[in-house]
Residue, then its C-alpha position, 0 to 999 in steps of 0.5 A: m505778330t502785332d506792332e506791340q509784340r515786335p522787338i524794337g529795331e526789328e524790320v517789318v517784312e510783309e509776308e504772304v499769309v497762308e491760312e492754316p488752322v492754328a491752335e490759339e495760344s492761352a498766354p500772350a508772348h510777353s508775360n509781364d504787364q509792362p511794354a518791353q521798352a518801359p524803364d525798369d523801376s528798380y533800376l531807377r530807384l538804385a540810380a537815385d539811391f546811388d546819387n543820394y549816397r554820392k551827395r551824402v559822402v561829399r557833404e560828410q567829407a566837407e564836414l570832416v575837412k571843416r572839423a579838421n581845420e577847426r581843430i588845427l586852428n584852435e591849436l594855433l591860437p596860443v601860438l598867435d597869442d605868443l606872437e602878439r606878446a612878442l610884438e608888444a615887447a618889440e614896441e618897448h624895445q626890449e631886445a632880450k624879451l623880444e628874442e625870448g618871445v620869438e623863440l617861444v613862438h618858434r618852439s610852440l609852433a614847431a611842437l604843434l606841427q610835430r604833434h600833427g606828424l610834420t617832420p623836417i627832411e634831413t639834408e646832411g649827406a648826399f643829394d636825394p631828388h625825392v626829398h631835395e630840390a637842387l637850386l644851384a650846383q657849385p664846386g665844393e672843395g673837400t666834398e664829394p660830387g652830389s652832396v648837399l653844401q647848403v640848405l636854402q629852405k628847409g623841407y618837411r614831410l607829413g607822415d611818409r609824404v613830402l610836403r615841401p622838398a628841401r631847397v639846397i645847393v649841391s656840389e659838382 
């Protein structure tokens, strides 16, 4: 066996050679033209294709996020316009128009967020640690222990997921 035909990692053991008549083989031990240790070309191509696929998916995801942000920001522009009008009314000290302007901005922003799946978390009743965050526990007269006494900050869901828990005060 020559060095080229020996599998990798096999030790060379010198043996005593006995001369016997041996019929010559018509084909070499390795039928392929490449040495056994050369990398497989199809494997390298597959790895390169997968790397290109991974890079393309990352680019497409970044583009999708950019387009989604573009859409939501485009829908927020009218809310920004309403807020600017409310600020202009505040400069003229017209409290009634200022209040109307702020209410208009609040309604339009709430409607926009609701169209995109944002819903407020209910805070009436018992404390739920999955959707509420208890900031304080205090004695509540006439209430059951573990019920929500006061909401300090509203919580919101986006679909089934809690985007921000409601921050509440709970009765002891």
